N, C-alpha and C positions, 0 to 999 in steps of 0.2 A: 503529179510531180514536179517538186517547186525547183523552178531552174535554177543550175549554180551561179552563183554572180560571177564576174571577174577576178575577183580576187580567189573565187576556192577553187576558180581553175586556173590560177597561176601555181597557187602553193599543188595543186595536185600534181601540175606537171615538174614542179620541182623536187617536189617528194621521190620523183622515179628516179632522180640522177645521184643518190645517195642511199648508202647501207643504213637503215633506223630500226631500231626494233618495233614490232608491234603496240605495246603500248603507248612508244613514244609517239608513233604515227598518230595512233588516237587523239592521243592529247592537243598535239600541232595539230590537227583534224577540226577539233571541237572548240580550241581558242581560238583559232582564225576565224570559223565559219562563224562563229557568233562577233567576231570583229566588224566584219565586214556588212552585219546588218546594220538598218538602220544608218549608213553612211559615218559609221566609226570614224572610218580612215578616210583622209582626203585622198586624191590622186595622187598629189604630190608623196605623201606619206608612205602611200601604195607602191610606188616606184622605188623609192628610196629601200624599202624593206623588201623588195623584189630582188632587188638587185643585190643586195647584200646576200641575200637567202642564197640566191642563186649562187654566188663566190665561195657561200661556205661550204656548197653540198659538192662543188666542184674542183674543191681546193685537196690537195692532198694532204692530210695533216700528220704528226707524229702520232706517238701513243701518249704523248701531255695530254692532260685536263684543260680544258680553254672554256670560257666563259666569252662571248661575241656579240655584241652590241648589233641589233638589227637596223633600228630604227627608233625614233620616237613618232608621238602625236598629242597633238590635242585638244583633250577630251571630250566629245560632245554631250552638253549641257541636256540634249533633248534623248538621248539614249538611254534604255533600261539599265544597260550598266555602271552610267555616272555614280558616282556619290563623292562629297564633299566632306563628308561630315567622320573620317576615318579617323580612330581615337589617338593614333601616333602622329599625324601631321594636319591636324583639325584645320579646315577652309581650305587645305588643297586640293584640287580637283583629280579623282583618278578613276580607271574605271576598275572596276572589280566583278571577278567571275569567281564560283564556287566549284571546286572539285567533289567529288564521293567515291570516285576508284580507287583510294587507297596508295596510288603513287607518288601524288603527289599534293602539294597542302592543300587543306580542304580551302583556305581562302589566297587567292592569287590574287594583286589590287598592284594595278601602276599605270604608267603615263610611261612606258616603252618596252620594247619588244627586245628580248634577248636569246639570242640560243645556246647550248651546251651540247660540247662536242668533248665524248670519252671515248678513250684510245681510237683512235680516229673516225667514230662513227657518232652521227648527228643523235641526239638521244632524246631533245624536245625543243620545243620553243614555248616561250614563257613570258608571261607580264612582270616589271620590276618598276619600282620607282626609282626614277629620276634620282631622288635626294639619297637611292642605296649602292650608286656609284663608288663614294668612298671607301666602301666595305665591300666591293666585289672579288677582292683577293684574300680576302680572308677564310676561315673555315666555316662550313655550312652553318646558317644556323646562327653564324656568330657576327650578329647587327647584320643580318642581310645577305651574310658572306656566302660563296657559295661551291667553295670545298674545289678548286679549279688550281690550276699550274700558274694560270694566267688567266689576267681579264683583258680582254681585245675591244677599244673603245673606239677603234679606224681601222678596219677591217682591210681599207685600201691602204692606210699605210704600214700595217702589220703584211699585206704582202709586197709590196714593194722593200721593204725592210729584209725581208727573208729572200727575196728577190736578189737583191743586193750582195745579201751573205752568201748566196750560192755562185755567184759571180765571184767574190773575191777568195773562196775556200777553188772554186775552179782556175781562176789567173795564180795564184800559190800553187798549186799543183802544176800548170804550167810551167812557171817559173822555176820550179824545183825539177822538173825535166829536164827543161834548157839547162840550171847547172850543172845535173849530169852529164848533161850532152858532153860536155865542156872540158870534163874529167877523164883524164886516161893513164893508167898507171903505167908504167916503163920500169922494166928493171926491178921493179917493188918501189918505185919513187912515185909518186902523186905528181901529175904534171895539169897545167888550166892552159887551154887556150881562151885568150884574151883580145877578142876580136877588137875593142877600143884599141889597145895598144898595139896591136897587130904581131903578139908575139906568143911564145908558147912557155909560161914560166912553173918554175917547182911551186907547188899547191902553196906550200909553206916557207920556200926562199923567194918572193918574185922577184927579188935582183940578180937573182941565176935563171936566164929566161934566154931564147932562143927566137930570131924576129922568123916574121913569114916568110921574108924571103931569102932567107938561110938556109931552111929546112931542107930543101932538098938537096943541097951538101953538106949537112950537116952529117959529120961521120960517126957519132955514137948510135945512132938508129939506124933499124934497117928499112930496106923499102917498106915494107908493109904497117912497119907503125908511121913512116913518113904519109901514106895514103889515110891513115885512118884519121890521123891530126888534120891534114889537108881537109878530108869531110866534113869535121869538124867545124870546120871555120863559117862562120855569116858571109 
């Protein structure tokens, strides 16, 4: 039995970390098994693809469809997969892989590796041409379009942006909660605790206020109301 290559071992380990359908698993393994032969992928390229693939499989996606760039490679002229006679891009070197399983196109050609995630599930890893990036967001088969909601050209930037968006949403919720904490309805009128000015003023009439220092002796509020307002101060 042939000893698995390092890349094959890496891909096998990574595939255990995400839900994928059986057909996609077979396709991922078949494509990457062949890419690992004859030194088709350099160490640097392998590390980049591995890192991005690991991030994809450990990321909690929503139910949208994504096409994710995993890495590019310089095709090895000595590889049996090497071709520079593609009729659409003559003279440009690619790898060419044929498939007869009926799940994907019979001819898979490219110098890049992409992952397709649909409904939160990694469906496949496939070859694509770098010149097709311009069409990644188009409908499927439209000039190389992938029929996804969003193509992701840099997954690190995507994760960082989503992280910042989550943080911003959390901060917005925290600010809203803090704002609500500063509001209290007293006898049908909303009042606001203003820590900066050290006053409690009517929400819609800021000129009608009571200073923090005067709350205890303010005659129009009962003791329970005063204690509640004091508890809302920073």
